[in-house]
C-alpha positions, -999 to +999 in steps of 0.1 A: +861+215-500+842+247-508+853+282-515+833+314-511+820+310-547+809+277-561+818+264-596+799+248-624+812+217-640+795+216-674+795+182-691+782+174-726+788+150-755+770+130-781+742+107-769+758+073-761+793+087-754+790+074-718+786+108-700+764+094-672+787+064-665+818+087-663+799+113-641+786+087-617+821+073-612+836+108-607+809+117-582+814+085-563+851+095-558+842+132-551+809+131-530+811+169-525+800+173-562+762+180-565+743+168-596+723+196-611+685+190-616+670+203-648+635+213-655+615+195-682+581+192-698+584+155-707+564+130-687+578+116-655+590+080-658+580+054-632+614+053-615+620+091-615+618+112-584+606+148-586+634+172-577+660+144-579+660+134-615+641+165-629+616+192-620+586+182-640+564+211-652+538+218-679+547+232-713+527+264-704+547+269-672+580+263-691+571+289-717+562+314-690+595+308-673+613+316-707+594+349-709+603+358-673+640+350-681+641+323-653+660+298-674+697+303-680+694+280-710+668+259-726+663+236-756+634+219-773+648+184-776+635+158-802+611+182-818+588+153-829+577+150-793+582+187-785+596+183-750+615+211-734+645+210-711+662+238-693+683+250-663+668+272-637+688+304-631+677+304-594+689+269-589+724+276-604+728+309-586+719+294-553+744+266-557+771+291-566+763+314-537+765+284-513+800+275-526+789+242-542+805+223-570+775+217-593+778+192-622+755+199-650+749+172-676+735+190-706+731+189-743+760+205-763+743+238-773+730+243-738+765+237-725+778+265-747+751+288-736+758+280-699+795+287-704+787+321-719+763+329-689+789+319-663+823+324-679+842+330-646+825+303-625+825+273-648+847+247-665+833+227-695+842+192-704+832+175-737+830+137-736+833+120-769+833+083-780+864+068-795+848+064-829+814+065-847+814+027-848+819+026-810+791+051-805+767+031-828+775-001-809+768+016-775+735+030-787+725-005-800+736-022-768+716+001-744+684-009-762+666+025-756+665+038-791+648+026-823+670+020-854+656+053-867+666+072-835+701+057-836+705+069-872+694+104-862+719+104-833+747+092-856+739+118-883+741+145-856+775+135-844+797+155-869+780+188-859+782+179-822+819+171-825+825+205-841+805+223-814+825+203-788+856+223-798+842+252-779+845+234-746+875+239-723+885+202-722+878+170-742+879+135-729+877+105-752+858+078-733+873+047-747+883+031-714+861+041-684+889+042-658+911+064-680+882+088-687+875+090-650+911+097-642+913+124-669+881+140-655+895+139-619+928+154-630+909+184-646+890+189-613+922+187-593+940+213-616+911+237-622+891+236-589+907+219-559+941+235-562+925+269-565+903+263-535+932+252-514+950+285-523+921+307-512 
């Protein structure tokens, strides 16, 4: 199901909202959706594959790419570690030219920047938890963050929820199946119907 021009599906939300779980379920139902690979300066983890999870580059290389305007958006995430994450303009442009549906899982500010860069070729979906309490429980349960990191993430939530109002759609991820259905319905209404009419 491709048209002449591809589309970006921009997905963001607070850490722990369950974006990845929803995305994986949606992509399983819609295998034509390609997951976008970001570029980062953080160290590669044991299980990660270059070009599949991320493109891993040095900080110097990343900064040069910013200067050359090769990144459509970028952020310094968790400034204590000073790792950079970004989206390669060439990667996005190639996907659009090839008529692909490209799902980009991104931080909220990056999602807003990407929306501005591709206003005619993107839809943006904000995934939020049902409550602060639910988010805190999810962050505790996944056992990847220290209590201090969890507190930082929770403190950031009000600002993130406010920024989320700039997205085209909001899905509250309280029940996975309902969130996946809502996501699929957005794709059906905003992408697949338009492609069929071309």
